[in-house]
C-alpha positions as CSV (number, residue, x, y, z in Angstrom):
1,M,67.8,24.0,45.7
2,A,70.6,25.3,48.0
3,G,68.3,28.1,49.2
4,K,65.7,25.6,50.4
5,A,68.3,23.4,52.1
6,D,69.8,26.4,53.8
7,A,66.3,27.5,55.0
8,R,65.6,24.0,56.3
9,E,68.9,23.9,58.2
10,G,68.3,27.4,59.6
11,A,64.9,26.4,60.8
12,A,66.3,23.1,62.3
13,Q,69.0,25.1,64.1
14,R,66.5,27.5,65.5
15,D,64.3,24.7,66.7
16,R,67.3,23.0,68.5
17,L,68.2,26.3,70.1
18,L,64.7,26.9,71.4
19,E,64.5,23.3,72.8
20,A,67.7,23.9,74.7
21,I,66.4,27.0,76.4
22,M,64.5,25.9,79.6
23,T,63.5,29.3,81.1
24,P,62.8,32.7,79.7
25,P,65.7,35.2,79.9
26,L,65.9,37.8,82.6
27,W,65.3,41.2,81.1
28,V,67.9,43.9,81.5
29,P,66.1,46.5,83.7
30,D,65.3,49.8,82.0
31,D,67.3,51.8,84.5
32,V,70.5,49.8,83.8
33,S,70.7,50.4,80.1
34,A,70.5,54.0,78.8
35,T,71.8,53.0,75.4
36,C,71.1,50.2,72.8
37,M,73.2,47.2,73.7
38,L,74.1,46.7,70.0
39,C,74.6,50.2,68.4
40,Q,75.0,52.3,71.6
41,A,72.4,54.8,70.5
42,A,70.9,56.7,73.5
43,F,67.3,55.9,74.3
44,S,64.9,58.9,74.5
45,A,61.3,59.7,74.1
46,R,61.7,59.1,70.3
47,R,64.1,56.2,70.5
48,R,62.3,53.6,72.6
49,R,63.9,50.6,74.1
50,H,62.8,47.1,73.2
51,H,63.5,44.0,75.3
52,C,64.5,41.0,73.3
53,R,62.3,38.1,74.3
54,H,65.1,35.7,73.3
55,C,68.2,37.1,75.1
56,G,66.7,39.8,77.4
57,C,68.9,42.7,76.1
58,T,67.6,46.2,75.5
59,V,67.9,47.3,71.9
60,C,66.5,50.1,69.7
61,A,64.0,49.5,66.9
62,A,66.7,49.8,64.3
63,C,68.6,46.9,65.9
64,S,65.5,44.9,66.3
65,P,63.8,44.9,62.9
66,R,62.2,41.5,63.1
67,K,59.4,40.4,65.4
68,A,58.7,36.7,66.0
69,P,56.9,35.1,68.8
70,I,58.8,32.6,70.9
71,D,56.0,30.1,71.4
72,K,57.9,28.3,74.2
73,F,57.4,31.3,76.5
């Protein structure tokens, strides 16, 4: 039972956060970030950068394993 309650609270918290965001984040320009903003790994032809649709940071695939649409945007 605790797992379901935790999942519901997590979903409710996510929904509150999405409601509080009024505009999409500004993306960090590609030429500003040569490394992942989380693990500091250098981007290259093999390690591509990903722009987080939620916060705008540039991260590598290893630091961005989950993909989820943000319906609001």
